[in-house]
N, C-alpha and C positions, 0 to 999 in steps of 0.2 A: 724403196716403198715403205720399208718399216721406218725409215728416218722421217719420211713425209707424215706418216700417221702419228709419230711421236710429237712433231711440231704442231700439228693441228690440235692434238690433245693438250698440249701446253698452252696454246693460245686460249682455248676454251676454258681451261682451268684458271688461268690468269684473269679472264674476263668475268667468271663467276666469282672469284674472290674479290675483285674490284667492286662488283656490284653489291656483294654482301657488306663490304666495308663501308660503301656509301650508305646503304640502308640503315646500318647500325649507327653511323654518324648522325644521320638525319633524326632517327628515333631518340638518340641521346640528347640531341639539341632540343627537340620538342619536349621530351621529358624534364630537361633541366629548365626550359622556360616555363613550363607548367609549375615546376617546384618553386620557381621564384615568385610566382603570383601569390598574393596574400590571400589566405582563406578567411572568409568573414561569414557572419550570420546576419540575416535581415529580419526586420519585423514590419509588418504592415502598419501604416499610420491609422490610428483609430479616430473616428470622430463621434463624440458623445455629448449629450446634454448633461453637463456636469456643473456643480456649484462648489465654489471654494468654502470650506468649512471656516467657522469663526471660532477662534480659541481666546478665552478670557479667564482671568484668575479672580478668585473672590474668597470669601470666608463663609463658614457655616454658622447660621444663627437659628435660635428657636424662634418659632412662628409667634409665640407670646413672649415678648420682651418689652421693657419699659426703660426710658431715660428719665430719672426723677430728678426734680428741681424745686427749689424754693420759688414761690410766686412772687415774693418781694425780695428786695435786695437787703444786704446787711453783713454782719460779721457772724460766722459760724461759731456757736457757743459750744455745741456738744455733738459729736458723731458717736453713735451707739453700736455700729457694726463694722466689720472689716471685710476685706476682699475674700472671696471663697466661702463666706458664711451663708447658710440658708436662712431665709426669713419668710414669716407668714404674712398673708395679706392683712394690712391694717397695722402692722407692727411699726412703732416709732423708730425712725432711722436717724434723724438729725434735727437739731433745733437751732434757731438763730438768737443772738442776744435781743431781747425784747424791749430794752430801755427806750430806744427811739420809737419803736412801733406802739408800745403801750402809751407813750407820751402823745403820739398822733391820735390814738383812739381816745384818750381823755380829752384831748382838745377838741375832738369832733363832738364828743358828749357835751362839753361845756357850751360849744356853738350851738348845739340843738337846744339846749335849756334857754339860752338867750333868745333864740328865734322863737321859741314857745311864748316867752314873756311878751316879746314885741308884737307877736301876732295877737294875743289877748288884749294887749293895750290898744292896738290898731282897731280891733273889733269894737271895743268900748268907745273910742273916740269917735268912730264911724257911726255908732248908734246914737251918739250925742250930737251928730252932725258937726263935729269939730274936725275930724280927719276926712280926707277925700277918698273916694273910691280906689283911685290909683294907689294911694298910700296903703290901703288894705290889701289890695292885690300884690303890692310889692312885699308886704310882710308875709303873705301867704306863700309867695315864691320862696323868700328867704327860708321859711320853715320847712318847705319840701327839700330844698337844697341841703339844709343841715341834717335832715332825716337820712338822705342818701349818703352824706358823708360818714354818718355814724355807721351805716351798713358796710361801706368800703372799709372803714378802719377795723371793724370786726371780722370782715373776710380776710383782710390782710394778717390779722392776729392769728386766725385759724390756720392759715397757710404759711405761717412762719416756722412750720415744722414740716418734716418730710415723713410720710408713712408709706409703707410698701403698697403699691396698687395691685400687685399679684404675688402669689407665693412662688418663690424661686430662689436662685442663688445670685449673690453680688459678684458679678463678673469683674466690675471695675469700679473703684472709688477715685473720683477725680480730684477732690479737694479734701483739705484737712481742717481740724479745728483752728480757729483764729484767722482763717483766711476771709477775705472780702469777697462775697459772691454777688454777682448781678442777677436781676430777676430773670428766671428762665434758663440759667446757666445749669447744664446737667451735674449733678454731684454724684449719682450712682447710675450704673447700668445693671440693671436686673433681668436675668433670663429665666423663664418659667422651667422648673426642673421636671415638671410632670407633663410637658407639652408632647403630644404625639406627632407633631409636625415640624420638620426642619427646612429651613429655607438657605439658599446660597445667594447672595448678593454680589453682582458684578457691575462694572461700569462698561458701557459700550460707546464707541464713536458714532457719530450721526449716520455714517455710511452703513455700519453694521446694524445699528438700531432700526434702519428702514428695511432690513432684509428678514427680519424675525416677526413672529406673530405669537400672541398668546395661545396656549394649548399645544404648541410644537414641542416635540421630544428632543431631549439633549443626552449626551454621555458625559459622565462626570468621573474624574479621577481625584482621590483624596490621598494626601501624603501619608496619612495614618494607615491606610490600606492600599498600598502602592500596586498590589498584584491583582486588584479587582477593579471592575468598571461598573459604576452605578449609573441608573437612569434617573433623569430628571425631566420635569414638565414646566415650561414657562408659564409662571402664574401671573406676573404683573410687569408691565413696561411702563417707565415713567414718561410723561408727556411732556416734561420740560427738563433741560440739562441742569446738572449741578453747577452752581455758579463758581464753585471753588476748582472743580476738576474739568468742567466742560463736557462730562460724560453723561449718558443717560442710565440711571440705575435700573437694572433688571433683576427680578426676583425669580429664582427657579425652585420649585417644590422638589426636594430630595426624596427619592425612594431608598430607605435605609437598608432594606434586605436584611432587616434583623440585627444590624451592626449597632454598637454603642457609638452615640454621637456626643459632641460637646461644642458649645459656642466658641468660635475663634479658630476652628480647624481649617487649614488651608485646603483650597479646592480648585481644580482646573475644569473648566466647562467647555465642551465642544458643541457648538451649534451647527446644525445642518439645514440650512434654509432650503425650502422646497423649490424656489424659482431658480432657473439657471439658463445659460445660453450654450449653443453648440461650441465644443472646444476640440482641438486636435490634440491627441495624447500620444506620446511616445515612451519607450522605457527610459528610465533614468540613465542607463548605460549607454544610451545613444548619444549622449552629450560628451564629446571628446574635450571640449573646452567650455568653461563658463565664467562669466565676470558679471555678477550682479544679475540683471535681467537679460543679459546678452549671452548667447551660447552658439556653439558651432556642432553641426552634425554632417554626416556623409550620407547622401542618398545614392541609389543604384539605378541606373538606367537599363533599358532592354538588352544592351550589349555588355552588360556587367561592367560598366565603367562607373567608377566612384566620383562623386562631385561634392566638394566642399560648399556647405551652405550656412549662412548666418540665420539664426532664429531668435525671436523675442519670447522669453519665457514669462509665462504668466505667474505660475507658482508650481511648487513641487507637492505631490500628493503621494505619500508613501513611496513605492518604488517606481512611480510614474512622474513624467514632467508634462505639465499642461502648457501648450504653446499658443501664444497670441497671433503670431504671424511668422512667414518664413517657409511654411510647408504647403503653400497653396497648390502647387503642381506636383507634389511629391506623394508617391504611393507607398514606397519602402524606405526604410532608413537602416543604416548598419547598426545592429545592436551590440555585436561582439567583433572586436578586431579593428574598430575604427581608429584607435590610437596609433596605429601603425601605417595608416594610409596617408597618401598625398593626392591633391586635387588632379583628376584625369587618370588615375591609375586603374588598370584593368585588374579585376580580382576574380576569385573563385568563390561562388555562393554555395555555402553548405546548407 
C-alpha cells in the first residue's frame, strides 16, 4: 500500500515538473521573440499650409548714394579725391582735358556768328526783293540751329567736370587720371555718410519675384553681426529683369537696431511669402535614406508592421522634411529606429 502511494506521488511530481518546464520554455520563447523585435518611435504625419522661404544674398547700401560720371567723353585730366575720403556737396572731384571740348565750343560760337551775318544779309536782300522768302526762312533756321549748338557746347563744357551731388564718402573710384572715359561711365561711387536709412539689394529669380510683395517683412543676417537677426521690409521690387544677370533687383529697408552700418556689408535675407499650399511634414529623422529629392521612410500599420516607402522631398525646413508625394495613405512614420528596420518587419512601438 505504501509502495502504491509512493508511485502515485512520483507520477504526480513528475507531471508537475514537466508542466512547469513547459511553461518556462514557452515564456522564455515569448520573451526572446519580444526581445528580438525592434523598438521604434513613431510620429504622426502633419499636414500644414506652409510656404518655402526664399534665401538671397546681397549688400548693404545707403539709401542716399550716387554714381557720378562725366556727361561727355574724353581724357581724365585730374582727379582730386581718393577712395575713403569724405566730400561735401558741390565739391570738385575730377575734370577732363578741355582742349577738344573748348574747340567744339569755339567752333559753335563761330558758327553762330556766321549764321547771324547770313540772317541779316537775307533780311536786307528780302527787303530789297532780291532774296526769296524761302531763302530768308532758311537763314532764320540756320541761325536757330547755330544758337542751340552754342548752348550744347556750353553745357558740355560745364559738365566736363564732376562735382559731388551729395555729401558723403567716396566708396569706390573706378578710373584714374589719363584714362579715356565714355559719356555716362561711372567714375565715383559716393554714399551719404549722414543717411538715416540703409537698404539691402538682392537679385531674385522670376519664380521668387512672383511670390513676394512690397511691404512684407523679412529676416536679415549680417556677417558683421553674426549672432543677431535684423528685420527688414520690402521697399521696392523691380518690374524688369537685369539684362546682365537675368534677376529682378529687390530693395529691402534694413532696421539697424542702433547698430553701426557701412556700405558693402554682406547680408543674407530670408523672405517668408504669405501664400502657400498644404504640405505633409515629417521629422527629418524619419528619412532613413535620401538621394537628392528622393527619400525612404518606414510607415507602421495597425498590426505594428513596418513598411518601406519611397517619398518625394520638396525641401528641408529646420528639423522637418516637407514631402511632395508618397505619404498619401500614411498616418504615422517611424521617427526613431528606422535605420534598423526591413520591409515587413514587426516592431514594438514605444
